[in-house]
C-alpha positions as CSV (number, residue, x, y, z in Angstrom):
1,M,-7.6,110.1,66.8
2,A,-8.1,113.9,67.4
3,Q,-7.1,114.5,63.6
4,K,-9.4,112.0,62.1
5,N,-12.2,113.3,64.7
6,T,-11.3,117.2,62.8
7,R,-11.2,116.1,59.3
8,G,-14.6,113.8,60.1
9,R,-16.0,116.8,61.1
10,K,-14.9,119.0,58.2
11,L,-16.1,116.4,55.8
12,V,-19.5,116.3,56.9
13,Y,-19.7,120.1,57.2
14,G,-18.0,120.7,53.6
15,S,-20.5,118.1,52.2
16,N,-23.7,119.8,54.2
17,T,-22.8,123.2,52.9
18,V,-22.7,121.8,48.7
19,I,-25.8,120.2,49.7
20,S,-27.2,123.1,51.0
21,T,-26.2,124.9,47.8
22,I,-27.0,122.6,45.4
23,I,-30.7,122.9,47.7
24,F,-31.0,126.8,47.2
25,I,-29.8,126.7,43.2
26,V,-32.8,124.6,42.9
27,V,-35.0,126.4,44.6
28,L,-33.8,129.5,43.1
29,A,-34.6,127.4,39.6
30,L,-38.0,126.4,40.4
31,V,-39.0,130.1,41.8
32,A,-37.8,131.7,38.3
33,V,-40.0,129.2,36.3
34,I,-42.9,129.5,38.3
35,A,-42.5,133.0,38.3
36,Q,-41.5,133.4,34.5
37,R,-45.0,131.1,34.1
38,H,-46.7,132.6,36.3
39,P,-46.0,136.2,36.5
40,W,-47.7,138.2,39.6
41,R,-47.5,141.6,40.3
42,V,-48.2,143.9,43.1
43,D,-48.4,148.1,42.9
44,L,-47.6,148.9,46.3
45,T,-48.0,152.8,45.6
46,E,-50.4,155.1,46.8
47,S,-51.2,156.6,43.4
48,G,-51.4,153.4,41.3
49,S,-48.0,154.7,39.4
50,F,-46.9,151.7,37.9
51,S,-50.0,150.0,37.2
52,L,-52.7,150.7,34.4
53,S,-56.2,152.0,35.5
54,E,-59.4,149.4,35.7
55,Q,-60.1,150.9,32.6
56,S,-57.5,149.8,30.6
57,R,-56.9,146.4,32.4
58,N,-60.9,146.0,30.9
59,I,-60.0,146.2,27.2
60,V,-57.0,145.1,27.5
61,K,-58.1,141.4,29.0
62,S,-60.6,141.4,26.0
63,L,-58.3,141.3,23.2
64,D,-58.9,138.0,21.6
65,A,-56.1,138.5,18.9
66,P,-53.0,139.1,19.0
67,I,-51.1,142.9,18.5
68,T,-47.9,143.7,17.7
69,I,-46.2,147.0,18.5
70,K,-43.0,148.5,17.1
71,C,-41.6,150.8,18.7
72,F,-39.4,153.4,17.0
73,F,-36.9,155.2,20.0
74,S,-33.1,156.0,18.7
75,S,-30.5,154.3,20.6
76,A,-27.9,157.4,20.5
77,A,-29.5,160.2,22.5
78,P,-30.0,159.9,26.2
79,D,-33.3,161.4,26.5
80,Q,-34.5,159.0,23.7
81,M,-33.0,155.6,25.7
82,Q,-34.8,157.1,29.1
83,A,-37.7,157.4,27.2
84,R,-37.7,154.1,25.7
85,G,-36.8,152.5,29.2
86,K,-40.2,154.3,30.3
87,T,-41.7,152.8,27.4
88,K,-40.8,149.2,28.2
89,D,-41.8,149.6,31.5
90,L,-45.6,150.1,30.6
91,L,-45.9,147.6,27.3
92,D,-44.8,145.2,30.0
93,T,-47.7,146.0,32.1
94,Y,-49.6,145.8,29.3
95,K,-47.7,142.7,28.2
96,Y,-48.5,141.4,31.7
97,Q,-52.2,142.1,31.5
98,N,-52.6,140.2,28.3
99,D,-49.7,137.6,26.1
100,K,-51.7,138.5,23.1
101,I,-49.5,141.9,23.3
102,S,-46.3,141.4,22.2
103,Y,-43.3,144.4,20.9
104,E,-40.0,145.5,19.3
105,F,-37.8,148.1,19.5
106,I,-36.7,149.4,16.4
107,D,-33.3,152.6,16.2
108,P,-35.0,154.0,13.0
109,D,-31.3,155.3,12.4
110,V,-30.0,151.6,12.4
111,Q,-33.3,150.0,10.5
112,P,-34.1,152.7,8.0
113,E,-36.4,150.7,5.6
114,I,-38.6,149.8,8.4
115,A,-39.2,153.4,9.3
116,R,-39.8,154.5,5.9
117,Q,-42.2,151.2,5.3
118,Y,-44.3,153.0,8.1
119,E,-44.2,156.5,7.8
120,I,-42.4,157.2,10.8
121,K,-41.2,161.0,11.0
122,T,-40.3,161.1,14.6
123,Y,-38.6,159.5,17.2
124,G,-40.8,158.0,20.4
125,T,-43.6,156.8,17.4
126,L,-45.4,153.6,18.3
127,V,-47.3,151.3,15.7
128,L,-49.6,148.7,16.8
129,E,-50.4,146.4,14.1
130,G,-53.3,143.6,14.7
131,Y,-57.3,143.0,13.7
132,D,-55.7,143.7,10.3
133,K,-55.2,147.2,11.3
134,K,-52.8,149.4,11.9
135,Q,-52.8,152.4,14.6
136,V,-49.9,155.1,14.8
137,V,-49.4,156.4,18.8
138,Q,-46.9,160.0,18.7
139,T,-47.2,159.9,22.3
140,P,-46.6,156.9,24.1
141,D,-48.7,157.4,27.2
142,E,-51.3,155.0,28.7
143,E,-54.1,157.2,27.2
144,N,-53.2,156.9,23.9
145,I,-52.1,153.1,23.8
146,T,-55.5,151.5,25.1
147,N,-57.7,153.8,22.9
148,A,-55.0,153.0,19.9
149,M,-55.7,148.7,21.3
150,L,-59.7,149.7,21.5
151,R,-59.7,151.1,17.9
152,L,-58.2,148.3,16.5
153,S,-59.9,146.1,18.7
154,R,-63.9,147.8,17.3
155,K,-65.6,146.4,14.8
156,E,-67.9,149.4,13.7
157,Q,-66.3,151.3,11.7
158,K,-67.5,155.3,11.9
159,K,-68.4,157.2,9.3
160,I,-67.3,160.7,7.7
161,Y,-69.3,162.1,5.6
162,F,-67.5,165.1,2.5
163,L,-70.2,167.7,2.1
164,T,-70.0,168.1,-2.2
165,G,-72.4,170.4,-4.6
166,H,-70.2,173.7,-4.6
167,G,-66.6,173.0,-6.0
168,E,-65.2,171.3,-2.7
169,H,-62.2,168.9,-3.5
170,S,-62.6,166.2,-5.1
171,L,-62.3,162.6,-3.0
172,K,-61.8,160.6,-6.1
173,A,-59.0,162.3,-8.8
174,N,-55.7,161.6,-7.9
175,E,-54.7,165.4,-8.7
176,K,-52.6,167.7,-7.1
177,D,-56.2,169.4,-6.0
178,S,-57.9,166.4,-4.7
179,Y,-58.3,164.6,-1.7
180,S,-57.9,161.2,-2.5
181,N,-54.5,161.3,0.0
182,A,-56.7,162.3,3.1
183,K,-59.2,159.9,1.9
184,D,-56.9,156.8,1.7
185,A,-55.6,158.0,5.3
186,L,-58.9,158.1,7.0
187,E,-59.5,154.9,5.9
188,K,-56.7,153.4,6.9
189,N,-57.3,154.5,10.5
190,Y,-60.7,152.6,10.1
191,Y,-63.0,155.1,8.9
192,Q,-65.8,154.8,6.5
193,V,-65.7,157.5,4.0
194,S,-68.4,159.1,1.9
195,E,-70.0,162.2,0.1
196,F,-73.0,164.0,0.7
197,N,-75.7,166.9,-1.2
198,L,-77.6,169.0,1.1
199,L,-79.1,170.0,-2.6
200,Q,-80.2,166.3,-2.5
201,Q,-80.8,165.6,1.0
202,P,-82.6,167.4,3.8
203,E,-80.0,167.3,6.4
204,V,-77.0,165.9,7.7
205,P,-76.8,161.6,7.3
206,S,-78.1,160.2,10.5
207,D,-74.7,158.1,11.4
208,A,-71.9,161.0,10.7
209,A,-69.4,160.6,13.3
210,A,-67.9,164.5,11.6
211,V,-68.8,165.9,8.7
212,V,-65.5,167.8,6.3
213,I,-66.5,170.7,4.3
214,A,-63.4,171.3,2.1
215,G,-62.6,174.3,0.2
216,P,-66.4,175.3,-1.4
217,R,-66.1,177.7,-4.5
218,K,-69.6,178.5,-4.3
219,P,-72.0,179.7,-1.8
220,I,-74.0,177.3,0.4
221,L,-77.2,178.0,0.2
222,E,-79.4,179.3,3.2
223,N,-81.6,175.8,3.7
224,E,-78.8,173.7,3.4
225,Q,-77.4,176.0,6.4
226,Q,-79.9,175.4,8.7
227,A,-79.5,171.5,7.9
228,L,-76.3,172.2,9.1
229,K,-77.1,174.2,11.8
230,S,-79.8,171.2,12.7
231,Y,-76.8,169.4,12.5
232,I,-74.5,170.8,15.0
233,E,-77.1,172.0,17.8
234,K,-77.8,168.5,18.2
235,G,-74.2,167.6,19.0
236,G,-72.9,167.4,15.5
237,K,-69.0,167.9,14.7
238,I,-67.8,170.0,11.6
239,F,-64.6,170.5,9.7
240,A,-64.8,173.6,7.5
241,M,-62.2,174.9,5.2
242,V,-62.7,177.6,3.8
243,D,-60.2,179.6,0.9
244,P,-59.6,183.3,0.7
245,M,-61.4,185.4,-2.2
246,N,-64.3,183.1,-2.2
247,D,-67.5,183.3,-1.7
248,S,-68.8,179.9,1.1
249,G,-72.2,181.9,2.2
250,L,-70.6,180.9,5.4
251,K,-69.6,184.4,7.1
252,D,-72.5,184.7,8.8
253,F,-72.8,180.7,9.9
254,F,-69.8,181.1,11.6
255,S,-70.4,184.6,13.4
256,N,-73.4,183.3,15.1
257,Y,-70.4,180.9,16.8
258,G,-68.1,183.7,17.9
259,I,-66.0,183.0,14.6
260,Q,-64.8,185.8,12.5
261,L,-64.0,185.1,9.2
262,G,-61.4,187.5,7.7
263,D,-61.8,188.8,4.0
264,D,-58.1,188.5,3.4
265,V,-55.0,186.2,2.6
266,V,-51.9,185.7,4.9
267,I,-48.6,187.1,3.8
268,D,-46.0,185.2,6.1
269,K,-42.0,186.7,5.2
270,L,-41.1,183.1,7.9
271,S,-42.2,181.2,4.7
272,R,-39.1,181.9,2.9
273,L,-36.7,180.0,5.0
274,F,-38.7,176.6,4.7
275,G,-37.8,177.0,0.3
276,A,-41.8,178.6,0.0
277,S,-43.4,181.4,-1.3
278,E,-44.3,184.0,1.3
279,R,-48.3,183.2,0.6
280,I,-47.5,179.8,2.1
281,P,-47.2,180.7,6.1
282,V,-46.1,178.5,8.3
283,V,-47.2,177.5,12.0
284,V,-45.3,176.7,14.5
285,E,-47.5,178.4,17.5
286,Y,-50.6,176.3,18.2
287,G,-52.9,176.4,20.7
288,H,-53.2,174.3,24.2
289,H,-55.9,171.8,22.9
290,R,-56.7,167.9,23.3
291,I,-56.1,168.4,18.8
292,T,-52.6,170.0,19.3
293,E,-51.2,168.5,22.2
294,G,-47.6,167.1,21.6
295,F,-47.8,168.8,18.2
296,D,-44.1,170.0,17.2
297,L,-44.0,169.6,13.7
298,P,-44.4,172.4,11.1
299,T,-48.1,173.1,8.9
300,F,-48.0,175.2,5.6
301,F,-51.2,177.0,5.1
302,P,-51.4,177.7,1.3
303,D,-53.3,181.1,0.3
304,A,-55.2,181.2,3.6
305,R,-57.5,183.7,5.7
306,S,-57.5,184.3,8.9
307,V,-60.3,182.9,11.0
308,V,-60.4,184.5,14.7
309,P,-62.2,184.6,18.0
310,K,-64.8,187.2,17.7
311,A,-63.6,190.6,19.3
312,E,-67.2,190.9,21.5
313,S,-68.5,187.5,24.4
314,P,-69.1,184.7,22.1
315,P,-73.2,183.5,22.2
316,E,-74.1,181.7,25.4
317,G,-73.2,178.4,25.4
318,I,-70.2,178.7,23.0
319,R,-66.5,178.7,23.6
320,V,-64.0,180.0,20.7
321,Q,-60.3,178.7,21.2
322,I,-57.1,179.4,19.0
323,L,-55.9,175.8,17.6
324,A,-52.4,177.1,14.9
325,S,-51.5,180.3,14.8
326,T,-48.3,182.3,12.1
327,S,-45.3,183.8,13.5
328,P,-45.2,187.2,14.9
329,N,-43.9,188.2,11.8
330,A,-46.6,187.3,8.9
331,W,-49.7,189.1,9.0
332,A,-52.7,189.3,6.9
333,E,-53.2,191.8,4.3
334,R,-56.4,193.1,3.4
335,D,-56.0,195.2,0.4
336,L,-56.2,192.2,-2.0
337,E,-55.7,194.8,-4.9
338,T,-52.4,195.6,-4.1
339,L,-51.4,191.7,-3.5
340,Q,-52.8,191.1,-7.1
341,R,-50.2,193.0,-8.2
342,G,-47.6,191.7,-6.6
343,Q,-47.2,194.7,-4.1
344,A,-48.1,193.6,-0.8
345,S,-46.8,195.2,2.5
346,Y,-47.8,194.9,6.2
347,D,-50.1,198.4,6.9
348,K,-50.4,199.1,10.6
349,D,-53.5,201.1,10.5
350,K,-55.3,198.2,8.0
351,D,-54.3,194.8,8.0
352,L,-54.1,192.5,11.1
353,A,-51.0,191.7,12.2
354,G,-49.6,188.7,13.1
355,P,-49.2,185.9,15.1
356,V,-52.6,185.5,12.7
357,P,-54.7,183.0,13.5
358,L,-55.7,179.8,11.0
359,A,-57.3,177.5,12.5
360,V,-60.5,177.6,15.5
361,I,-62.5,175.6,17.6
362,A,-65.8,176.5,18.6
363,N,-67.7,174.0,21.3
364,I,-71.4,174.0,21.4
365,T,-73.6,173.2,24.1
366,P,-77.0,172.6,23.0
367,K,-80.0,175.0,24.5
368,G,-81.8,173.9,27.7
369,Q,-78.3,172.1,28.4
370,D,-76.9,173.5,32.1
371,I,-73.8,175.2,32.1
372,K,-71.7,174.3,34.2
373,P,-68.1,176.2,34.6
374,Q,-64.8,174.1,33.1
375,P,-61.7,173.4,35.6
376,A,-59.0,175.7,34.3
377,N,-57.1,173.0,32.5
378,A,-60.8,171.9,30.7
379,A,-59.6,173.3,26.9
380,K,-55.9,171.3,27.4
381,K,-57.7,168.5,27.8
382,G,-59.8,168.9,24.8
383,E,-62.9,167.8,27.6
384,K,-66.2,167.6,26.5
385,K,-70.0,167.6,27.8
386,P,-72.4,164.9,26.1
387,G,-74.0,166.0,23.1
388,E,-72.2,168.9,22.4
389,G,-71.5,170.6,19.2
390,E,-68.2,171.0,17.6
391,L,-66.9,173.4,14.9
392,I,-63.6,173.7,13.4
393,V,-63.0,175.8,10.9
394,S,-59.7,176.5,9.0
395,G,-58.8,179.9,6.7
396,D,-57.0,177.4,4.2
397,S,-58.3,173.7,2.3
398,D,-54.9,173.4,0.3
399,F,-53.2,172.6,2.9
400,A,-54.7,168.8,3.7
401,S,-54.6,168.5,-1.1
402,N,-52.3,166.0,-2.4
403,T,-50.3,168.5,-2.6
404,Y,-49.3,169.4,0.5
405,F,-51.0,166.5,2.7
406,S,-47.7,165.1,2.9
407,L,-45.7,167.9,3.9
408,Y,-44.4,167.5,7.7
409,G,-47.6,168.3,9.8
410,N,-50.0,169.2,7.2
411,G,-51.5,165.6,7.6
412,D,-51.3,165.2,10.8
413,F,-53.0,168.2,11.5
414,F,-55.9,167.4,9.4
415,L,-56.4,163.6,11.3
416,N,-56.1,165.1,14.2
417,A,-59.0,167.3,14.1
418,I,-61.0,164.2,12.3
419,N,-59.9,161.3,15.1
420,Y,-61.1,164.6,18.0
421,L,-64.5,165.4,16.2
422,A,-65.5,161.8,15.4
423,E,-64.3,161.0,19.3
424,E,-61.4,158.9,18.3
425,A,-58.9,160.5,20.4
426,N,-61.1,160.6,23.6
427,L,-62.2,157.2,23.9
428,I,-60.3,156.8,27.6
429,T,-59.7,159.6,29.7
430,V,-56.3,158.7,32.3
431,E,-55.9,161.2,35.0
432,A,-52.2,162.0,36.4
433,R,-51.5,160.0,38.8
434,Q,-49.2,161.5,41.1
435,A,-47.2,160.3,44.2
436,R,-48.4,162.2,47.5
437,N,-46.3,162.5,50.6
438,K,-48.5,161.0,53.4
439,P,-46.2,161.7,57.2
440,M,-46.4,159.4,59.4
441,L,-47.9,160.8,62.8
442,F,-47.2,159.0,65.7
443,T,-48.6,159.2,69.4
444,Q,-45.9,159.6,72.4
445,D,-46.6,155.6,73.7
446,Q,-45.5,154.6,70.1
447,A,-42.9,157.1,69.0
448,K,-41.1,155.3,72.7
449,A,-42.0,152.0,71.4
450,L,-40.5,152.3,68.1
451,F,-37.6,154.1,70.0
452,W,-36.7,150.7,72.4
453,I,-37.3,148.3,69.6
454,V,-35.5,148.9,66.9
455,L,-32.0,150.9,68.9
456,V,-32.3,148.8,71.7
457,V,-35.0,145.2,71.5
458,V,-33.2,144.6,67.8
459,P,-29.2,145.1,68.3
460,L,-29.7,143.0,71.6
461,A,-31.4,140.3,70.2
462,V,-28.7,140.2,66.9
463,L,-26.1,139.6,70.0
464,A,-27.7,137.2,71.7
465,A,-28.0,135.1,68.2
466,G,-24.3,135.5,68.1
467,L,-23.5,134.9,71.1
468,V,-25.6,131.8,70.9
469,V,-24.0,130.5,67.7
470,Y,-20.3,131.7,68.9
471,R,-21.2,129.2,72.1
472,I,-22.7,126.4,70.5
473,R,-19.6,125.9,67.7
474,R,-16.9,126.4,70.4
475,A,-18.4,123.5,72.8
476,Q,-18.5,121.2,69.1
477,R,-14.4,121.7,68.5
């Protein structure tokens, strides 16, 4: 009889265990289904390290069309795998805010045909597609991804104007010297590209997001310079590329903004390592600025002149910063006659020693505006003031021509400069969020209470519960 009761109890206990297990699994499955269809995320970090900023959330939630993201990462390198995981976590955060966002990871080494299709040059590149447009992100962080999404969803097209009438590079002719590739690249970035002539109209078009002066071979007249000055001092943006041995008439114009245009030609022996002429200096050193942030590709400037900040302090309200420089092995040759004979050599008493600046940017605060001191890292961030004009000057224009536009980082440098001037690289700014150590302080009474609860009460409670369970099971035998 006792044996029969024991078997009955075992059967009951076994049945209860099986039923409880089944119920537990069903509950887990229901919770998983509900969580998949109605996900819920909470970021408990004080700095919000694992959530998007309010600006990003508002932009992402406003997207009303699908956006697909192709992420090009190598699956072989450990650092790439780590970067891939970090990017995936970030994209999951975007997808949580709007399910119209989807992404996929592609290894350029395994699927080179897709990498060629999207013209991928470096690992870690993201290509966002949507609204019948495409945006490329080189640095996959929240700020760049959100800005790319905003550019995709924008219906307004900003206008880039190219100055004509002085022998500048043509936008139309599909020739080596033309800018047709640069024009196509700008249009792929959803810009409208037009030409204008200051000899036919008195001022720069009011809807110009930026003005490009691409290698003038004839002097720009005084009245034209006055129109450019009026435009830039009203907050306009100009990218001027001025070749050596051509009188553009802009030397004094640039000097007024703290920029000195050299009467020289830059020679760089390092270029021979790339199979190029020594008159095609290679740039591998970039200034700390938003335009060149994270930029690690070499750029080539054929037949370039030096462009340096003036030795004396710039005029009030103007800040000048170097964007690109040659290696220390280069120099700016000032004896042009010797250069033409092919006998150029460095003369420390006459020539400008390297590194030679080839591109600079001047920020111009409008007159009458208060000039407040900026933080030490403002230049690196590329921070602007409201209504601030900007002037980028390069000592060469051929680097963005059809011959050189696709060479290493040339096209990217040109587009970065235009995006920055058109304020397409600074749509939102997401401050770096860092976790901070915050000590927990207790009063003497709180510390005593914590001691008794954690080290005395809780262990005794667990022990008492164990004894109760033991007595109950013993009584049921």
